[in-house]
N, C-alpha and C positions, 0 to 999 in steps of 0.2 A: 468042644463047645467053649465059647468064651463065657467065663463066670462073672467077670467084672472088668471095668475100665476105670482106672484111677489116674488123675493128674494132680500132682502136688509139687510144692516148691521145696527148696533145700531144707527149710525149717519144718517141713511136714504139714504145712497148711494146705488143706485140700482145695483144689480149683475146679475139679470135676470128679464126681463120684457117680458111677452107674453100675448097679448090680443087676444081673440077669437072673438071679435066684431070690426067693423071698428070704430076706435076712433082716433081723431086728437092728435098730439104730445103734444100740450099744455094741453089738457084735461087729457092725460096719466100722465103728470107730476103733475097735480093738484090731480089726484086720488092717486098717489104714496105719495104725501105729506100728504094728508088727512088720508090715511090708516096708514102711519108711525106715525102720531100724535096720532091716536087712539090706536095703538098696543103697541108702545114703552112705554107709560106711565102706562100700566097695569102690575101689579106684576105677576110673574110666577105662583102664587097660584090661580089666578082667571081663570075662564072658557076661553077656546080658541075660543069661538064663539062670534061674534058681529053682531048685526042686523043692516042692512042698511048702505050703503055708499052713501051719498047724490049725489055724482057725477056719480055713477053707477046705480042709480034708487032705488026706495023704496023696491022692491022685492029682492034686493041683500043681501047676507050675507057674512061676512068675517070669514074665518076659518084659523087659523094659528098655527104654532108651533115655538117655540124659541129654537134654538140649538146653544149653545156657543155665538158667536157674530152675528149670522144670524137669520133672520126671514123668514120663508117659509110661504107665504100667498096665499090662493086660494080664489078668489071672485066667488061666485056661486049664482045661482038663488034659489028660494024657493023649487024647485023640487028635489034638491040634499039632501042627508042625511049628517048631520054634522059628525056623527061618521064614515061614509064611507069615507068622504073626509079627516078626520084625519088619517084614515088608509092609504089612498092614499098618503098623505104627508110622512108617515112613509116608505111606499114602495119606493117612489121617493128618499128619503134620503138614504135608504139602497142600492138602485141601484147606487147612487153616491158614497157611501162608497166602494162598490165592484169595481168600476172603478178606484177610486183614492186612495184607502186604507186610510181611515179616512179623508174624504173630509174636506177641509178648505176653507176659503174665497179666498185665492190665486189660488186655483184650479178653482174656478168659474171665476176668472179674466182671467187667462191665457189659459183656455180650454173651453171658452164660446161656441165654436162650438160643442164640445162633450156634454156639458150640455144640449144644445138645442136638440141634437139628442136623448139623453136619455129621455128628456121630450116628444119628438115626439113619442117615443115608448110607453109611458104611456098614453098620452092624445093627441087626434087628433081632431081638429075642436070643441073643447069644450066638447068632449065625452071621457070617459075612455075607452081605448081599450085593455090595458094589465096591470095586477097586479101581474103576476107571475114573481118573481125575476129571476128565471132561464131563462125564455124566454126573458126577457128584456136584461139580460147579454149576452145571445147567439146572439140576434139580433144586439146589439151594437158591439160585437166582430166580427161578420160577416161583418158589415159595415167598421170596421177598417181594416180588411183583404182586402177589395175591394179598399180602399183608399191607402193602403201601397204600392202595386206594382206600382201604378201610380206615387206616390211621389218618389219612388226609380228611376224610369226611368227619371224623371225630374232632378235628381241630378247627373246623369251620365255625363252630359256635352256634348259638341260638339265632343270631341274625341271618344265618344261611337258611334257616328253616322258614323264613317269611314267604318265600316263593312257593312253599308246599302247602301253606295254610289257606 
C-alpha cells in the first residue's frame, strides 16, 4: 500500500503532500524533513530506493525520482514493488507533463488543485487505480469541462441575472 506521496524541491519546500494514513501535522512535517534529509544528499547515480523511514515505521520504503529541481517521493509498505512504483512515478510525471506542457515547480504551486486531481486519478486510498495515460488525461479533461461551465456562470455578474427575474 502507498502510505504517502510527497513532492518537494531541493530546499525541502513541499509542493504536494498527500498521506493515506491518519497522521498529525507535526509528524507529517517531521517525516518530510527526514525524507528530504535522506534523499537530497544522495547523488543521482545511486539507487532510488531507501529502506525504512523511522517516522513511518520499519516496514516502509522510500521510492523516489529526481526531476530537475523536484523530488517525487512515494513512501510505501513492503508489499509494493519498487520497480512498479518507479513506473508509477513516471506515469504521474507524464500525466502532469500532458496537462501543463513540461511541468515545472510553478505549475505545482499555482495549480495545486489540478495536481491533486491528477493524483486522485492515479492513486486512491493508497491503492493504484489507473496507470493508462490516455484514461488519466481523459478523466482530468472531463473534470475540467464540468468545472468550466460553473465558473463561467459565476463570472457573469448580477447583470446576467436580469433575464431570470
